[in-house]
C-alpha positions, 0 to 999 in steps of 0.5 A, spaced: 336 708 666 332 702 665 333 695 668 330 689 666 332 682 669 330 677 663 332 671 667 336 670 673 338 663 676 342 657 675 339 655 669 341 662 666 342 669 667 341 675 663 340 683 664 338 688 659 340 695 661 338 701 657 340 708 658 338 713 652 339 710 646 344 705 648 342 698 650 347 693 653 346 685 655 349 684 661 351 676 661 348 671 656 346 665 660 340 664 656 339 661 649 339 666 643 332 664 642 330 665 649 334 672 650 331 675 643 324 672 645 324 675 652 327 682 650 321 683 645 316 681 651 319 687 655 318 692 649 325 692 646 328 691 639 333 686 639 336 688 633 338 695 637 342 691 642 349 695 642 353 690 646 354 684 651 358 684 657 360 678 660 362 677 667 365 670 667 365 663 663 360 659 667 354 656 662 349 660 666 352 666 664 355 665 658 351 659 654 348 664 649 355 668 647 356 665 640 349 665 638 347 671 640 353 675 637 352 671 631 345 672 630 345 680 632 352 682 630 353 685 637 360 686 640 362 682 646 366 685 652 369 680 655 376 679 658 381 675 655 381 669 661 374 669 661 374 668 653 379 663 653 375 659 659 369 659 655 373 653 650 369 656 644 373 652 639 371 653 632 365 657 634 370 663 637 370 666 630 362 667 631 364 672 637 365 679 635 370 682 640 368 689 643 374 690 647 378 685 652 376 688 659 380 688 665 377 688 672 382 694 673 379 699 668 373 702 666 370 702 659 364 706 656 359 703 651 355 709 648 352 713 654 354 708 659 360 707 663 362 700 666 366 700 672 368 692 673 371 690 679 374 683 681 370 678 685 371 672 689 368 666 685 371 660 682 372 662 675 378 664 671 377 672 671 370 673 675 367 680 675 362 684 677 360 691 675 357 698 677 354 702 671 353 709 671 349 713 666 346 720 666 348 721 674 344 714 675 348 708 678 347 701 678 351 695 682 350 688 680 354 682 683 350 675 682 355 670 682 360 671 688 362 667 695 361 673 699 360 680 699 367 683 701 369 690 702 371 691 695 364 690 692 361 693 698 365 699 697 364 699 689 356 699 691 356 705 695 352 711 692 348 706 687 341 707 686 339 700 684 343 694 687 342 687 684 345 682 688 345 674 689 341 671 694 343 664 692 341 659 697 338 658 704 344 655 708 339 650 712 336 648 705 342 647 702 345 642 708 338 638 707 338 638 699 338 631 696 339 633 689 346 635 691 353 632 693 357 633 699 362 636 694 357 641 691 354 643 697 361 645 700 363 649 693 356 653 693 357 655 701 365 656 700 368 663 700 369 662 692 362 659 691 355 663 692 352 668 696 347 665 702 341 669 704 345 670 711 351 673 707 346 678 703 342 680 709 349 681 713 351 686 707 344 690 708 345 690 715 352 692 716 355 695 709 349 697 705 349 705 705 341 705 705 341 709 698 338 704 693 331 705 692 331 698 688 334 692 691 333 686 687 335 679 689 338 675 684 340 668 682 336 664 687 337 657 687 330 653 685 333 647 689 336 650 695 332 657 696 325 660 697 323 667 694 319 668 700 325 666 705 330 670 701 325 677 701 324 676 708 331 676 710 333 682 706 327 686 709 328 684 716 336 686 715 333 693 712 328 694 718 334 692 723 338 698 720 332 703 719 326 701 724 322 707 723 322 705 715 319 698 715 314 699 710 319 702 705 324 696 706 318 692 703 317 696 697 325 696 696 326 689 695 324 684 689 326 677 687 328 676 680 325 670 677 329 664 673 323 663 668 320 670 666 323 677 665 322 682 671 318 689 671 322 694 668 326 698 674 326 706 672 331 710 674 
């Protein structure tokens, strides 16, 4: 399995997962043009994309759905509630439906098995996923108010984890760009994961198996990549003090404006 985060942040999220001859785009929050550009930039052929999987309807995860589906003629795996919440109107005809997914049933795309599960987020039918191919497991949840026991349980045994680290609480508190109502939404139980919550998960509930931990969906206004990475590394060091060098190697940050390096599993 190979994984590349094409971009992750409030401006758009898209992750390319490759296993054998199967290529799946998880979320399509970038424009179709930018998505195609970044897929080419990491050495892949957009025309070989097999499917798009959509986690929920918010624009930074589903903005490019109709354009990508039409431009590349790829099927969309999306729940009924999420598709309805996208409010596509006349553009609905441009979406080629792969399957109406639910958070309680796994599905397969080529050589990949997708295991969806419900997550705490303020959307119609938000989901996160683990993906298994050839004995390798990846877990991804990049929009959730907190990492609950369901998510922690699903992540067990993962070889790579992509988890949200959206904001630093003090930076959110003092951010002059956000209204008080927006701040309450972001830090709420159905909002976004803070650095503190991400670190708590790594310290208390993480099984310490994943060789790669990618921190995703960092806010440009209320987080700092160095601060987020330090929180993750310190949490791992507290869990396993003898392996501090290993902790530093395992943690990386996804950028909003460029693709990540490939994760090879």
